[in-house]
N, C-alpha and C positions, 0 to 999 in steps of 0.2 A: 257587196256584190249581189247581183240577183241570183236566185236559186230556183231550180226546178222544184216540182212538188215534193219529190223524194230524194233526188240526187244531191249529193254534197259536192259542190264544185271546188276545184283546187284554188288556192290563193294565188292571184296573179299580180305581179308588180309592174311598174312602168317599164323597167328594164326588160321584162319578159315580152311585153307588147312591142317595144322597139326592136327587140331581137327578131321577132317574127317578121316585122316589116323590112328590116335590113336584109334578112335572108332572101326575101323576094326581090330586093333591089340589086343584090350582088351580081347576078348575071348581066346586068346592064351598067356595070361600074364605069365603063369608058364614057358613056353618055352622061352619067352623073358628074364625073370629073369635068367634062367639057362645060356643063351648065355652071358649076361652081366657079371655074376659072373665068368664064364670061361675066358672071355677076361681080366677082371681086374686081376685075379690071374696070367694069362699067362704073361701079360706085367710086373707085379711086379716081377715075377721070372726072367725075362730078365734083369731088372735094377739091381737086387741083384746079378745076375751072374757077371755083370761088376764090382760090388763092391768087389767081391771075387777075381777077376782078379787083383785088386789092392793089395790085401793081398798076392797073389801068387808072384807078382813082388817084393814086399818087402821081402818076405821069400827068394827068389832066389838072391836078391841083397846084402844081408848081408854077412859079412865075414865068420861067423860060419854057416856051412851048416846044414840044418834040413830037411832031406828027408821025415820024417814022416809028418811034418807039410805041406810040399809041396803036398804030396799025398792026405792028408785029404782035402786040399783046392781044388785040382783037382777033387776029388770025389764030393765035394759040387757043383762045377761048372757044372759038367756033370749031376748031379741029377736035378739041377735047369733047365737046358736046356731040359731035358727029360720031366719034369713036364710041362714046357711051351709048348712043342710039343703036349703033351696029351690035354692040355687046348685048343689049336687051333683046334684040331680034334673034340673035343666036340662041340665047337662053330660052326665049319664048318658043321658037320653033322646035328646039330639041325637047323641051318639056312637053310640048303638044304631042310628040310621038311616044315619049317614054311613059308619061302618066297613065294613059289608057291601057298600055301593055301590062304594067305592074298591077293596076287595079283588076284587070282580067285574071292575072295569075293568082292574086289573093282570093278572088271569088271562086275560082276553080279549085284551089287548094282547100278552101273552107268547105266547099260543097263535097269534095271527095272524102275529106276526113269526117264530115258530119254524117253522111249516109253510111259510113263504115261503123257507126255506133250500133249498139245492140237494139233489139226489139224493145227491151225493157227501158232503155234510154228514151225512146220516143214515146213509150207508154207513160212515162213519168214526166214528160215535158210538154209545155204548151206549144202547139205548132206555130201560132202567131209570133211568139217570142223568138223562136228559132229562125223564122224568116227574116225578122228584123236584124238579128245578130249577124247573119251572113253578109247583108248589105252594109252594115255599120263598119266592118273592118276595112273594106275597100274605100269607103267614103272617108274614114278616118285617115287613111294613108294620103288621100288627096289633100285633106286639110293640113296635115303635118308637112307635106311638101310645100304647100303654099306659105305656111308660117316660116319654115326654116329657110327655104330658098329665096323667097321674095320679100321677107320682112326681117327675120332675125339676122341672116348673113349680111345684108346691106347695112343693118344697124351696127354690127360689130366692125365691119370694114370702115364705115364712115367715122365712127367714134374713135377708132384707133388712129386714123389719119388726122382727124381734127386735133386730138390731144398732142400728137407729134408736131404738127405745124404751128399750133398756138404756142407750144413750149419754145419754139425757135424765136418767137417774137417777145414772149413774156412768160417765164416759168411760173410767176406768181398767179397770173390769170389762168394758166394751164392747170395749176393745182386746184383752183376754185372749180374749174370745169370737172376735174377728176373727182373731187369730193362730192360734188353734186350728183354726178353720174352714179357713183357707188351708193349714195343714200337713196337715190331714185330707184335703182335696180333692186336694192335690198328690200325696200318697201313693197315693191310689186311682187317680188318672190314670196314674201311673207303673206301678202294678201291672197295671191293666187293659190298658194298651198291650202289656205283655208277654203277658198272657193272650189278648189279641185275636189276636196273631200266632200263638200256639199254636192258637187256635180256628180260624183260617183254615186252618192246616195240617191240623187235625183234620177240618174240613168237607170239604176236598179228599180226605183219606184215606177218609172215610166214603163219598164218592161212588165212589171206587175200589173199595171193598169191595162196595157195592151193584151197581156195574157188573159186577164179576167174578162175583157171584152170579147176576145176570140173564143174563149171557153164558153161563155154564155151564148154567143151566136151559134156556135157549133151544136150546142145542146139546147137550143131554144124550144124544141118540141117537148123535151122533158121538163123544162122550166114551166111551160104552160100547163102540161098535164098534171104536175105535182104542186101547182100553186106556189111556185118559187119566185114570182115576180118581185114581191116586196123585198125578199131576202137578197136577190141579185142586185136590185137597185141600191140597197143599203150597203152591200159589199163594195160595189163600184164607186159609190159616192164617197165612202170612207177612204178608199185608195186615192181617188182624185184629189181629195182635200189634203191628204198627206203630201202629195206631189206639189200642190199649190203652196203649202207652207215652206217647202224646200226652195221653191222658186223665190219666194219673198225674202228668205234669209240670204240667199245668194245675191240678190239685187242690192240689199242694204249694205252688205260688205263691200260691194263694188262702189257704191256711192261714197262711203267713208274713205275709200282709197282715193277717189277722185279729189276729194276735199284736201287731203294732205298733199297730193301731187301738185295742185294749184298753188298751195302755200310755198312749196319748195321752188317752184318756177319763179314766183314773184321775188323770192329772196335771192336766188342766184342771178337773176337779171339785174337787180339793184347792185349787187356786189361786183359783178363783172363790168357792167357799163360804168359804174361809179369809179372803179379802179382804172378802167381804160381811159376815161376822161382825165383822171388825175395824172396818169403817166403821160398822156398827150400834152397836158399843160406844162409838164417839165421837160418836154422835148424828147422823151424816151420813145414814144409811139407816134406814128404818122396818122393822118386822117384815114388813109386806107386801112391801117391796122384796126382802128376803132370800128369802121364799117365791117371789116372782116370778122371781128369778134361777135358783133351783133348778128351777122349773117350765119356764122357757125352756130351761135346760140339758138337762133330760130330753127336751123336745120335739126339740131339736137332736140329741141322742143317737139318738133314735128315727129321725129322718129321715136324718141323716148316716151312721149305722151301716149303713143300707141303701144308702148312696151307691154302694158297690162293687156291691151287688146291682142298683142302677139301671143303672150303666155296663155291667156284665157282660152282661145280656140285650140291651142296646142294641148293643154291639159284636158279640155273638153273632148277633143278627138281621142286622146289616150283613154279617157274614161269610157267613151263609146266603144272603142275597139276591144277593151278588156273583156267584154262579155263574150265576144267570139273567141278570144284567146283562151278564156276559161275552157271552152269546149275543145279547142285544139290541144290543150294540155291535159285534158281528162282522158285517161287511157281507155281504149275500147273495151267494153264489157266482155266481149268474146274475141279472143285472139288465138291464132295458131301458135303452136310451139316453134321455137327457133329451129330453122332447118327443116320444117315440115314440108313433105312432098305434096305436089298437087294431087287432089283427089281424082282417082280414076275408078269408075264403076265397071267391073268386069262381069259381075253377075248380080242378080237382084235380091240376094239374101239380106235380111235386116236382123240384127241381134242386139237386144237390150240385156246387158249383163250386170245384174244387181244394181240397177239404176235408182238413185234417190235424188229428189229435187225438192228444194224449199225456196220460197220467195224471201229474199233479203233477211235471212235469219229467222223467218217465221216457222210455222209448222210444216212438216213434210207433206207436200201434195202428192208426190209419187215416192213410194218407199220400198226399196229393195225389189224392184220389178225386174224379172227375168222373162224375156219374150223373144221368140224366134219366129220370123216370118220368112218362109222360103220363097224362092223365085216362082212367080206364077200363082201364089196363094192369095186368097182374098180373106182378110181378117176384119171383123167388126169389133169395135170397142163398145161395150154395153155397161151402163152404170148410171146412178142418179146424178143430178146436177152437183158439180163440185167434186166429183170423184177423181178427176184428173184426166179425162178423155182428151180434151183439147190440149192440155199440157203435154201429154205424150206425143201428140202430133207436132207441137211446137219444139219439143226436144229433138224429135227426128229431123226437123228442118233446121235445127240449130238456131232457132230464135232465142232459146235459152241454153245455157251451159249446165249440164248435169252437176249436181253437188257432189255425188259419189257415183262410182260405177263407170261402165264403158258402153258406148254405142258404136257398133261395128256394122 
């Protein structure tokens, strides 16, 4: 995980990140259910349309022609495709209204919690990194919705129906389908877990690069005045090279995964089609069955070959979102006590009662200060640099919390 210069961020899991996103989706659960139902029905219609193509081929391939049966099958196929088209439109229009709303809620929640952090938090953090984190959470939500609703859910529905329908024609062929799906999915899960770890490291390094860039640009006058050009270039180049190495490692893992996937696809096609032709030669399967198996196999190739592409953006979005979730789970440095009443100022007296303050366990900047300023009085704080004059004012404004003592 990325870290601020001094702050220790909490450890955030994938579950923590998903919990934050689901909490913002919960107020719109009705729309979410509508989208899921529409996609499930749409994908089911598509799988059954292919099943009826099998029937159409069998009707057309028999010696005795039956135009009525052929027309009925064509009408069913057209009807299923029409229903599927309507289902996608329902899911699309509903998502178009829901997605921007939840993204806005995530951004507003992130902004509200972020600005509630203490002065010390912002002093210890790079402004450029914080800006990127706020936007990453809402964009990650959009990517996760795209993956789950429009890629993962259709894959699950289609695979389930295909296994069921193929098993009705040939349990042996269905078993081959099932074994291949399990191996394919397991391979991708294993690979994606490795790539996810690398992406988390890459996201953290990307924030470091951005933070270094922002920090240098903000302090460019000091860099020039104190001859810091070479040092800043060396620091930025080092961080950029570390990020490049992480990109290369991630890419090579993906290429190895693609190689094994292609081998599995060649093997399953040879097994399924060879077995289907063997069963056809013995009169167990029809021509339509053989074509159906190939059609379903191509459909699974299309969907499962993208399974790695489905998981990769999902885990990448999780990794991107985790940096903002870290901040959401980091307790505010300055918090009111439970049940504290709203502050009301009835008179202008200020009292420092034995106030001590130290920075993050360091030496005491302000030690045992007792000071009373009555309403209407003007008080000047005089002392050398580093004596704590500015710190006293920041304690008064509650930019810092006193280590000991009371401010009334």
